[in-house]
N, C-alpha and C positions, 0 to 999 in steps of 0.2 A: 619715544624721544622726540623733542621738537626739531623742526627743520632749521639748520644753522645757516646764518647769512653773514657774508662779509660785505660791508658797505664801502664803496670806493667813490670819492669825490674830493675835489680840491677845496671845496667850501666847507669849513667847519660847521657852519650853521646847517647846511644841507645834510651833512652826515648825521648830526644830532637829531634833526627832525625825522629823517628816514628811520633811524634806530628807534625813536619814540613811537612812531607809527607801527613799526613791526612788532614792538612789544605789546601792542594792544591785542594781539592774537596769540593765545597760549600755544598754538601750533608752531610758532616761529620764535627764534632766538638770535639776536644780533651778537655774534661772537667776536667781532673785531671790525676795525675801520682802517682805511688807507687813504692817503691824500694825493697819491699819484700812481701811475701805472707800474712803475718799478716796485714800489712798496706793495702794490696789489699782488704782483707775482710772488713776492717773498712771503706775504701773509697767506696766500693760497697754499703754497708749499708747506708752510708751518701749521696752519689751522685746519686745512682740508675742509672748507665749508661745503655745505650741500648746494648753495646758490650764492652767486655774486651779483650785487647791483653795481653797475659801472657807468660812470660819466665818460664822455669821450674827449673833452678838451681839458687836459691837465698838464702840469709841468713835468719835467724829467722824462716821462714816457706817456704818450697819449693812450686813450682807452682802446683804440683799435689794435695798436701794437701790443698792448697788454693782453687783450683777448687772444691774439695769435700765439703769444708765448705761453699763456695758460693752457690753451688747447694742445700745445706741443708737449708741455711738461706735466700738467696735472688737469686733464680734461674735466671741466666743471660747468654746469649750466649757468649762463650769464644773462641777466636782464639789463639791457641798456636804457639809460635815460637820454631822451632826445629832445632837442628843441623843435618846435613846430614851424620850421622854415624849410625852404627848398634845399638850402645847403645842409640843414640838419637832417633832412630826409636822405640825401646822398651819403652823408657820413654814417647814418644808421644802417643803410643798405650795405655799406662796406663792412660794418661791424657784424651784420648777419652773415655775410660771406666769410668773415674771419672765424665764425663759429658761435656767435651769440644766438640765443634761442628766440628772444622776443625783446620788445621795447615798450617804454612808457613815455609819454610827453613829460618834459621837465618844465614845470611851471612853479616858480618861486611863490607866487601869490597863493596858489592852491596848497602847496606843501607847508606854507607858513601858518595856515589856519589848521586848527585841530578838528578838522571835519571828519565826521564819521564816514562819509562817502569816500574821501581820499584814502583813509586808512583801509577801508574794505577793498577798494580797487587794488591798492598796492599789495596787500596781504594775499588776496586771491591770486593775483598774477604771479607772485613769488612761489606760492604753493603749486600752481600749474607748471611753472618752469622747473621746479624741483622734480616733478614727475616726468619730465621730458627726457628724451634721449640726448641730453646735452653732451657736446663734445664729439659726437659721431657725425662726421661730415659726409660720409658716403652711404647710400642705401645698401642694405644687405641683400644679396641675391641668394635665394634658396636653391637647393639642388634642382636641376631641370627635370629629373625623372626619378621614380622610385628605385630604378635599377642603379643609377649612379649614386643615389643616396645610400643604398645598401652596400655598395662597394667601398665608398669612402664616407665615414661618418661626418656630418656637417660640423664644422668648427663652432665652438661656443660663441654666442653673440654677447654684447655688453650686458644683456639681461641675465645670462646664465652665470652660475657661480663657479669659482675655482676652489681648489682644496683650501680648507681653513688654515690660517696661520696667525700667530699672535705677534704683535698686538693688532688691534683693529685697524689702525692707520696703514699698517703693512698689507693687510688683507685687501683694503680698498685700493691701495696703490697697485697691488699685484693684479687685481681684477681689471683695473683700467689699462694696465700695460698689456694684459692678455687680449682685451678687446681691441686695442690699437694694432697689435700684431695680427690678430685675425682679420681686421680690415685690410691691412697691407697684403696679407696672403690672398685674400679674396680678390683684391684688385689685380694682383699678378696673375691669378688663375683666370680671371675674366679676359685680361689682355692676351694670354696665351690661347684661350679658346677662340677669341676673335681672329687671331692670326692663323689658326689651323683650320677654321671652318669658313667656307665660302658658299652662301652668305652665313653670318652668325645667326640671323633670324630668318627663317624661311617664310616668304609671303604666303598668305592663304590662297588657295586655289580660286575661291570665289569671294573676294573682298566686297564689302557692301557700300553702296552709295549713301552718304550722309549729307544732308543739306547744311548742317551746322555741328561744330564741335564746341562743347561748353565745359569750362573747367572752373570749379569753385573751391576755395581754400581759405585758411586763416593762419593761425600760428604755425610757423615753419614754411608757410606758403611761398614767400619770395624766393627762397633757394630751391624749393621743389619746382616752381614754375620755371626758374632758370635752367634747372637740370633737364626738364622736358623740352622746353621751347628752343633751346640752343641746338638741339639735335634734329630739328625738323628742317626739311629742304625748302628752298625758296619757292618751289612750285607745289607746295602742299595743297592738295586739291579742294579742301573745304575751308570756309571761313571759321574763325575761332573767336569766342568771346570769353573773357576772363573776369571772374569776380573774386577779388582779394580783399578781405577786411583790412582797410587802411584809412587813415585820416585824409582829408582833402588835400593837404599840403604834400602828401607823400606820393600819391598815385601818378602825378605828372613826372616826377623824378624817376619813379620805378619804371614807367613806360619808356622813358628815354634810355634808361640803363638796358632794359631788355632789347630795345631796338638796336642799340649799338653792339650787342652781343649775338643777336640772332640773324639767321638768313632770311626768315620771314619778316614782314614789316609788323611792328608793334607800336600802337599809339593809344593815348588816353582817349576814350570815346567821347565824341561830341554829338549833340542831338542831331539826328538825321544822317549820321555816318552809314554808308552802305556796307553790307556784309559781303566781303570779297575773299575769294580763295587766296591763300598765302598771306593773309593779314589777320592779326589778333587785335581785338579792341578790348582795352582794360576799363572796367567800370570806374568812373571817377568817385573818389571818396566823398562821403557826406551826401550822396545822391543815390537814386535808384535807376537801374538800367533795365529797360523793357525791350523786347524784341517785337518788331512791327513788320507786317507783310508788304507794306507799301514800297514802291520803287524796286520790287524784286527782293526785298528783305533789307531792313535797316534797324538801327537802334534808336530808341527814344530815351532821353535823359530827363528824369523828373526830380523835383525837390525831394529830399529825404523826409519820410513820414516819421514824426516823433513817436508814433505808436510802435514802431519797429526798433528792435535792439540794434540791428545791423544796418549800416548805411555805407556801402551797398549791401544788399541781402541776396544770398544765393537763391533762396526759395523764390523770391520775387522774379528774378531773371529767368530761372529755370521754368517756373510756372507759366510765365508769359510766352516762352518759346514753345511750350507744349501745344498751345492753340494754333501757332503759326505753321509749325512743321511737324504735324502728328506722325509719329513713327519714323521720322527722318533725322533724329538727333542722337548724337553720342555724347553723353554727359559723364564727366570724370570728377569725382570728389576726392580731394587730396587732404593732407594733414591739416588739422585745425581743432580748436577747442569748441565744445558745444555740439549742436545738432543742426545747424543751418545747412540747408541742402536736402535734408531728408524728405520734407513735404514736397519740395519741388521735384525731386526724383520720383515721388509717388505719382505725381501728375504726369510725368514723362512716361512712366511705365504703363499707365492706363491707356496711352496711345501707341504702345508697342515700341517705344524708343529704347535705346540701349544705355545701361548705366554701368560704369566701372567705379570701384572704390579702392583706394590705396590700402595696402596691407599694414598690419600693426608693426611688423619688423622694421619697415622703412619710414614710418611716420614719426615726426617729432612729437606730435600730440595726437593720439589715436582717439579722437572725439568725433569729428564730423564723418569720417569714413566708417567708423564703427557704428554710428547711428544708422547709416544707410545699409550697411551689411546686416546688422541685427534685425532691421525691419524687413529683411528678405528682398530688398530692392536691387541688390547688386547682381548683375549678370556675371561679373568676374571680379575677383579681388586680386589686385596686381601690385607687385613690388615696384617702387618708384623707378628703379633702374631699367625696368622693362616697358614703361609707359610709352616713351617716344617711339621705340622700335615697333610696338604694337599699333600705335596710331598710324605709322607709315605703312604697315602691312595690311591693316584692316579698313582703311578709309580710301575711297576713290572719289 
């Protein structure tokens, strides 16, 4: 059966064009449209689409409010359309925090043309979003030991099935309700565990000195990075560099957002910025970030190479660091589509550096971390909920 899509936009022309582009792929079917957020919520409850494409500036109810209500009532993967402006970036980040999975630039000139490239990009992105863990805001923490697992069976996640019941819509609704209840129960259990254990995560007896912590991510990355970085202390002992697949107009707004939420300092990297403990440098969109040993360690920002699919590229940044700090790097690959980061991790492992990959259960898109894990390059596969605590305990 094709993936069903609800198209939401206040422009009738834009709704028609998106539907036409979706219909070029037999794997997709536009089953309805909505002209504002309130109608989008109603149509979602009625039609139960597999994916929703959503504009953010609409009458009656805006896109972000609609995403929040949909996630509360009928969790569904959402692909936002975003303008490529600083304000558009800020709104898109709000939408991702509300529960949207991914975003695409909204360009009327591109969408008005019947271009093969635009149709391909839109359809592939919708298909990717459909496969995501849309609507699940919190990472799933697995049982801490086999003993506890045996004593209390792990509650089902959103991927596990519930008893079949008719009709199909009721089964889907029941499965989503079950997943939401499981998430709430797991959050309560985590809170109780933290209250009863001191400390909740025991530091390792011999933590290791790392000259640099590197984190690479793509789809699902903005909220994953926010989850990790907001829990790090201001005196985190190592410099951090971040590579997030984003357009150039987005990275500045994203760095500002993280800096306002985190205890550590976060900034969009500029050429020559020094690597400092307690600071995270975010690679600017549309360019490449390299690690340089001059001045005790700094970043070089270079023009984006058209031969590379990703600008910034995780492989480029990780690979450059392997030469500067051999054996002294902790690299973390988080949620994202594709395999960017795998070859960079291979170079890091050749110098005896350490690599972690996010696990499938907590990934929005299990592509990049899966590529690293399947290549045998991950020293540990970690749930997103545990990454910050583990960074605090393992890095000196």
